[in-house]
C-alpha positions, 0 to 999 in steps of 0.5 A: 605683221602689223608694222609691216602693213603700216609701213607699206601704207605709210610709204606708199606713193600710189594706190596699193593693190590687194588680190584674193586667192582661195587656198586649194583652188583649183588645186593646192599647187595651182593656188600657190602658183597663183599667189607667186604670180600675183606677187611677181606682178606687183600685188602689194598685199595678198588675201588667202582665203581658208575655204568654207562651206557657207561663205556668206559674203562671197558671190558665185565665183568665189563660192564655187572656188570654195566648194571645189577647194573643199572637195579637194580636201583643203582644210585650215591646216593646209591653208596655214601650211601654204601661208607658211611656205609662201611667207618664207619665200615672198616679201609680199604681206599675206593676210588670212581671210576666213569666216568666224566659224573656223576660228571658233572651231579652232579656238580663238587663241589657237587661231591667232597663234596659227596665223602668226606661226604661219607668217601671216601679216593679219586676218580678215574675218567679215562676219566677226560679231563684235558684241556677241563673243566672250573672247576678243579676237582683235586683241588676240591678233594684236598680241601676236603682232597681227593686223585685225582688218575689219570689213565695213559695208554701205548698208551698215548703220552709222552707230555700228561703224565705230564699234566695228572699228574697235581693235582695228589695225593695219587698215580697214576693208570697205566694200563698195556695195552691200551684198556679196563679192563679184565683178561689176560693170560699174562702181556706184556712187553709194560705195564711193560716198561710204569711203568718205564716211569711214574716213572720218571715223578712223585714221587707218588706211582704207582698202576698197573692194567688192566689184572692181573688175577693170583698170577704169574702176581703179582710176575711180578710186584714186584719191578716195581709197588707199588700196583696191582689192580685186578678187572675183575678177581674178578668179574669172580670168583664171577660169577663162585664160589661166595664169597668163590672163591673171598676169596680163590683168594685173600688169594693166592694173599696175600700170594704172597705179604706177606713180609714173602715171600721176 
């Protein structure tokens, strides 16, 4: 819930870590086990994606995971059931990430209610059109005590930043580049500069993602962002090394963000 997320950021002593899972990839049981592994390795927030056929903000790694999850028969109701089960057993806040077609198809009120009933802390919808819909999804999420986490990218026109931030709560997700998700060898200065621009436009904490693939990237974001988001890199590691690879990577990330190292 929103208060849960706000408290997490307010009391933080280090850079927080958010991870990403595609529900149903590579199969329902393993996606649940991945979330449990992430929570066990100290992830502070976990983003659970409802698979979609056209994930326009995602690169090849997450797009392939979406396709396989859909081929497995994963549907939104399965994702809500997964979040319901995990939220009852884990203390780590879980956020539902999806594309706006799914809330539209469900009905925005029904979607918000389903997120709340599942025990999610909030929702991330990167393609939400803020000025083209009659109902106000951020307000509906707020009515259910959920955080609405907007996504802002460096290619955004300056005059679009504040409208996108309207109704935001919990925190703001800033991408470090334009385009799609995917691990990178280095983080560009444009994305780091954009964090500063967004910081001036909102008092909310900022989570930075898109391209983070190493503990060194995390070091670059210390003092710039409040949280880092790791998605494609975790899936790439899982594909090569299984959950042991994910566990080892997150352990390395946690060592970097530990207050003992500051």
